[in-house]
N, C-alpha and C positions, 0 to 999 in steps of 0.2 A: 653719899657715895654708895653706888650699887654694886652688887657682886658681878664679877665678869661672866658674860654669857658663854656657854659652851655650844659651839656650833656642831650640828650633826649633818653629815652628808647622807641624805635619804637614799642615794644610789647604793649604799653599802648595807641596806636593810630590806627585808621582805615583810610585807603584811602577812597576816595569817593565811589568807587565800593563796597568795603567791608562794608561801612556804610549802603549803599543801600540794600545789601543783608541781613544784620543783621536786619535792620528796617522791611524788608519784612518778615523775619522769625518771629519777634516779633509780627507783626500785622496780620499774616495769609493771606496776600494778596501782590500783587506786588506794590512796592512804586517807584515813579518817581525818576529819577536820580538827579533831582534838589532839592529834598526835604531836604537832609542834609544841604545844603547851606541856605535854608529858615529857618530851625530850628536854625541854628547858628545865623542868622540875628536877630531872635527874642529872642536870649539868652537862648534857651532851651538846647543847647549842646555847649561845648567849642571847640574851634578850634585852630590850629597852622598853621600860614602862612609859606609855604615852598618855596616861590617864587612869582613871579608876577601873576601866574595863578594856583598855587597849594595850597592845603589845606589838613590838616589831622584833624580828628575828634576824640575827647577824647572817648576812648573805654568804660569807665564806664558810661558815659552819654548816649551813643548810646545803650548800652546793656539794660539800664533801661527804655528807651523810647518806648512807644507803641502808634502807630498812631491809632486814634479813627476811628470808622466806618465812611465810606464815607457818607456824608449827601445827596448829590444830590441837585437838584433844588427844590425850594419851590413851592407848588401848588398855582396856582392863583385862587383867589376867584372871581367869576363873580360879577361884580358890577351891582347893580340895577339901572334902569333908571328912 
């Protein structure tokens, strides 16, 4: 007796490249290729492991996410002596 197989609708998931493209569209700027993995690590978007080095990203989570404006470095205030 084998375990019941769980069917996955691939139309509900993005590949890493697709997720990067969609996040870039949502944000109006180019997003780094590692960013979907970072979002997943912080629990912002759901993932599905598809092997030791593969991952899919839940389409609804990615579609709804907008990367905020890039902040850059903080200005250093000169210290008085």
